[in-house]
N, C-alpha and C positions, 0 to 999 in steps of 0.2 A: 863383213870385215871385222866388226867389233867382236863377234862371237869367236873368231879365230884368234884374236888377240887375247881374249879371256882364257881360251884353252891353252895357249902358249904360256901365259903367265902362271896358270895353275900347274902346268907341268914343270915349270922352272921352280916354283915355290914349294913343291912337295919335298918332304924329307924322305928320300928313297932308301936311306939306311934303315928306317923303321918298317918299311914294307908298304905296299900299295894300299892295303885294307886296314892299316892302323888307325886308331881313334884320332890321332893328331892330324891325319890326312883326310878326315871325313869332310871337312869344310871345303877342301879343294876338290874332292870327288863330286860333291853335291854341285858345286859351281861348274865343274866341267860337264857334268851330265845335263845341267840346264843350258849350257852353251851348245852342246850337241843337239839337244832337243830344239833349241832356237834355230839352228841351221836347218834341221829337217822341216820345221814349220815354214820357214822362209822358202825353201825349195818346193814344198808342196803347194803353197799359195801362189808362187810364181808359175808353176806348171798349170795350175787350175786357171789362172788368169790368161794364159796363152790359149787354153782350150776355149774359154768363153769369148775371146777376141776373134776366133776363127768363124764363129757362128754368125 
């Protein structure tokens, strides 16, 4: 849930008039990519824990 809040905040805080890849938006893009990576890691670890519980 925390990662989704980070993504939402970064989408809100970006300056869209400058463009997505502008230097001013680099900190928000980095933070969003870390949040997406965190969601993926949590999903993979949860899936692996379900596989190990079945054995």
